C-alpha positions as CSV (number, residue, x, y, z in Angstrom):
1,X,0.0,0.0,0.0
2,X,1.4,3.4,-1.0
3,X,2.3,5.8,1.9
4,X,1.5,9.5,1.8
5,X,4.4,11.9,2.4
6,X,4.4,13.3,5.9
7,X,3.2,16.8,5.0
8,X,0.2,15.3,3.1
9,X,-0.6,13.0,6.1
10,X,-0.5,16.0,8.4
11,X,-2.8,18.0,6.2
12,X,-5.3,15.2,6.0
13,X,-5.1,14.6,9.8
14,X,-5.7,18.3,10.4
15,X,-8.7,18.3,8.0
16,X,-10.2,15.2,9.7
17,X,-9.8,16.8,13.1
18,X,-11.4,20.0,12.0
19,X,-14.4,18.1,10.5
20,X,-14.9,16.2,13.8
21,X,-14.6,19.4,15.8
22,X,-17.1,21.2,13.5
23,X,-19.6,18.3,13.9
24,X,-19.1,18.1,17.6
25,X,-19.7,21.8,18.2
26,X,-22.6,22.2,15.8
27,X,-25.3,23.8,17.9
28,X,-28.9,22.5,17.9
29,X,-32.1,24.4,17.4
30,X,-32.7,27.5,19.6
31,X,-35.9,28.8,20.9
32,X,-36.0,32.6,21.5
33,X,-38.7,34.5,23.2
34,X,-38.7,38.3,22.5
35,X,-40.7,40.9,24.4
36,X,-41.4,43.9,22.2
37,X,-44.3,45.0,24.4
38,X,-43.9,48.3,26.4
39,X,-44.4,46.3,29.6
40,X,-43.1,43.1,31.3
41,X,-44.7,39.8,30.2
42,X,-44.3,36.4,31.9
43,X,-44.0,33.7,29.2
44,X,-45.3,30.3,30.0
45,X,-44.3,27.0,28.4
46,X,-46.4,23.9,28.7
47,X,-45.3,20.5,27.2
48,X,-47.8,18.0,25.9
49,X,-48.1,14.8,27.9
50,X,-44.9,12.8,28.0
51,X,-42.6,15.7,27.1
52,X,-40.2,17.6,29.4
53,X,-40.8,21.0,30.9
54,X,-38.6,23.7,29.3
55,X,-37.1,26.6,31.4
56,X,-39.1,25.5,34.4
57,X,-42.3,26.4,32.5
58,X,-42.2,30.2,33.0
59,X,-40.3,33.3,33.8
60,X,-40.4,37.1,33.7
61,X,-39.3,38.8,30.5
62,X,-38.9,42.6,30.7
63,X,-39.8,45.0,28.0
64,X,-37.4,45.0,25.0
65,X,-35.5,42.0,26.1
66,X,-35.3,38.4,24.9
67,X,-34.4,35.0,26.3
68,X,-32.8,32.2,24.2
69,X,-32.4,28.6,25.2
70,X,-31.7,25.2,23.6
71,X,-34.7,23.4,22.2
72,X,-35.1,19.7,22.8
73,X,-33.0,17.6,20.5
74,X,-35.7,15.0,20.1
75,X,-39.4,15.0,19.3
76,X,-41.2,17.6,21.5
77,X,-44.6,19.3,21.4
78,X,-46.3,21.9,23.5
79,X,-47.5,25.5,23.7
80,X,-46.3,28.9,24.7
81,X,-48.3,31.9,25.8
82,X,-47.8,35.2,27.6
83,X,-49.1,36.1,31.1
84,X,-49.9,39.8,31.6
85,X,-50.6,42.0,34.5
86,X,-48.8,39.9,37.0
87,X,-48.2,41.0,40.5
88,X,-46.6,39.6,43.6
89,X,-47.9,40.7,47.0
90,X,-48.3,39.1,50.4
91,X,-46.4,36.1,49.1
92,X,-49.0,35.6,46.4
93,X,-48.2,35.7,42.7
94,X,-51.1,36.2,40.2
95,X,-51.6,37.4,36.6
96,X,-54.5,39.2,35.0
97,X,-54.3,36.8,32.0
98,X,-52.8,33.4,31.3
99,X,-52.3,32.6,35.0
100,X,-51.0,29.1,35.8
101,X,-52.2,28.5,39.3
102,X,-50.5,31.5,40.9
103,X,-46.9,30.3,40.1
104,X,-44.1,32.2,38.4
105,X,-42.7,28.9,37.1
106,X,-45.6,27.0,35.7
107,X,-43.8,23.7,35.8
108,X,-46.1,22.0,33.2
109,X,-49.4,23.6,34.3
110,X,-51.8,25.1,31.8
111,X,-52.9,28.7,31.7
112,X,-56.2,30.5,32.3
113,X,-58.1,31.7,29.2
114,X,-58.3,33.9,27.3
115,X,-54.7,33.6,26.0
116,X,-53.1,33.7,22.6
117,X,-51.2,30.4,22.1
118,X,-48.2,29.3,20.1
119,X,-48.4,25.6,19.3
120,X,-45.2,23.8,18.5
121,X,-44.2,20.3,17.3
122,X,-40.5,19.9,17.0
123,X,-38.3,17.2,15.3
124,X,-40.9,15.1,13.5
125,X,-41.2,13.6,10.0
126,X,-38.6,12.5,7.5
127,X,-36.9,15.9,7.2
128,X,-36.6,17.0,10.8
129,X,-39.8,19.2,10.6
130,X,-40.8,21.7,13.1
131,X,-44.5,22.6,12.9
132,X,-45.8,25.8,14.4
133,X,-49.0,27.8,14.5
134,X,-50.8,30.5,16.5
135,X,-54.2,29.8,18.0
136,X,-56.9,32.2,19.1
137,X,-59.2,29.2,19.9
138,X,-58.8,30.0,23.6
139,X,-59.3,33.8,23.0
140,X,-56.7,36.6,22.8
141,X,-54.6,38.5,25.3
142,X,-51.6,39.7,23.5
143,X,-50.2,40.0,19.9
144,X,-47.8,37.1,19.1
145,X,-45.9,35.8,16.1
146,X,-43.6,32.9,15.3
147,X,-40.6,33.5,13.0
148,X,-38.4,30.6,11.9
149,X,-34.8,31.2,10.8
150,X,-32.6,29.2,8.3
151,X,-35.2,26.5,7.8
152,X,-36.0,24.8,4.4
153,X,-39.4,24.5,2.7
154,X,-42.5,26.3,3.9
155,X,-41.3,28.6,6.7
156,X,-43.6,31.7,6.8
157,X,-43.9,34.2,9.7
158,X,-47.3,33.5,11.2
159,X,-49.4,34.9,14.0
160,X,-51.5,37.9,15.1
161,X,-49.8,41.3,15.1
162,X,-53.0,43.3,15.9
163,X,-54.0,44.1,19.4
164,X,-57.6,42.9,19.5
165,X,-58.3,44.1,23.1
166,X,-59.4,47.6,22.3
167,X,-61.8,46.5,19.6
168,X,-63.1,43.3,21.3
169,X,-66.9,43.0,21.1
170,X,-68.7,43.8,24.3
171,X,-69.9,40.2,24.7
172,X,-66.4,38.8,24.6
173,X,-64.5,41.3,26.8
174,X,-62.5,39.9,29.6
175,X,-62.0,42.2,32.6
176,X,-58.9,42.2,34.8
177,X,-58.8,42.7,38.6
178,X,-59.0,46.5,38.2
179,X,-62.0,46.4,35.9
180,X,-60.0,47.1,32.7
181,X,-60.5,45.0,29.6
182,X,-57.3,42.9,29.4
183,X,-58.4,40.1,27.0
184,X,-60.9,39.0,24.5
185,X,-62.7,35.7,25.1
186,X,-63.6,33.1,22.5
187,X,-67.3,32.4,21.8
188,X,-66.9,29.1,23.6
189,X,-65.5,30.8,26.7
190,X,-68.2,33.5,26.7
191,X,-71.3,31.3,26.1
192,X,-70.2,27.7,26.6
193,X,-72.5,26.1,24.1
194,X,-71.6,22.8,22.4
195,X,-71.8,24.4,19.0
196,X,-69.4,27.2,19.8
197,X,-67.1,24.8,21.8
198,X,-67.3,22.1,19.1
199,X,-68.3,19.5,21.7
200,X,-70.4,16.3,21.5
201,X,-72.4,16.4,18.2
202,X,-70.3,19.3,16.9
203,X,-66.9,17.7,17.5
204,X,-66.0,16.9,13.9
205,X,-64.8,18.7,10.9
206,X,-68.2,18.4,9.3
207,X,-70.2,19.8,12.2
208,X,-67.7,22.3,13.8
209,X,-68.1,25.5,11.9
210,X,-66.8,29.1,12.2
211,X,-69.1,31.5,14.0
212,X,-69.5,35.3,14.0
213,X,-67.2,35.3,17.1
214,X,-64.4,33.2,15.4
215,X,-64.9,35.3,12.3
216,X,-64.0,38.4,14.3
217,X,-60.6,36.9,15.2
218,X,-60.1,35.5,11.7
219,X,-60.8,38.8,10.0
220,X,-58.1,40.6,12.1
221,X,-55.6,37.7,12.1
222,X,-56.2,35.4,9.1
223,X,-53.0,33.3,9.8
224,X,-54.3,31.9,13.1
225,X,-56.6,29.1,14.2
226,X,-59.8,30.6,15.4
227,X,-62.0,27.5,16.1
228,X,-61.4,23.9,17.0
229,X,-61.5,22.4,13.5
230,X,-60.0,25.3,11.6
231,X,-57.8,24.5,8.6
232,X,-54.9,22.1,9.3
233,X,-52.8,24.0,6.7
234,X,-52.4,26.8,9.3
235,X,-49.9,24.5,11.1
236,X,-46.8,25.0,9.0
237,X,-43.9,22.6,8.5
238,X,-40.4,24.0,8.3
239,X,-37.5,21.6,7.8
240,X,-34.6,21.9,10.2
241,X,-34.8,25.5,11.3
242,X,-31.8,26.8,13.3
243,X,-34.1,29.0,15.4
244,X,-37.8,29.5,16.2
245,X,-38.4,33.0,17.5
246,X,-41.7,33.8,19.4
247,X,-42.3,37.5,19.5
248,X,-44.7,39.2,21.8
249,X,-46.2,42.5,20.5
250,X,-44.6,42.0,17.1
């Protein structure tokens, strides 16, 4: 077998070492939460059953700041929302919207409605897809968008940039502790009927239909889910994005 000259062997060895180092230090997907609101929000993260809690499930995010953290490296699904109007007094923490049982760190707990939700499904399918969408099915409390970076395929920016609280119909208004309108309830939350909640007989694609209440949300924010059986195409699949950025008040 022929032997390479020493300089050539050294060059190949160096190249091989650099390739290994490059592979070993290649970072995974990043999740970034950005607060563009003129006030502090308290993001909350809830995994679906069987998936780990990220960042203890919640934290404070001051105005014009962001927080980045490593996404799970294997399949994960869950939701992200913002809690607003949070206060801490007499050893009691509570939020006007999105509260998760009076805790700063939600630790897997869900949030009170109404709340704008980001839905995520990471690392699935044959091309390492990340699926994402923004839902107003549980009402609205804050504008939110999702922006993927460096992904392949269908990777649009989606969400609701409009603040719907000032224009919320009277029948859907959600009042905070001080009496101010701080959110906009869904028709289901406001009236609780099977038809509006897509329950029982109405729990199918054929029988669950949009209403005048979901149409209010859809008109303002067409790239969002506004009722339980809204179009599945609103959940976008982006192949191998380097970062998913959730922006509050985008």
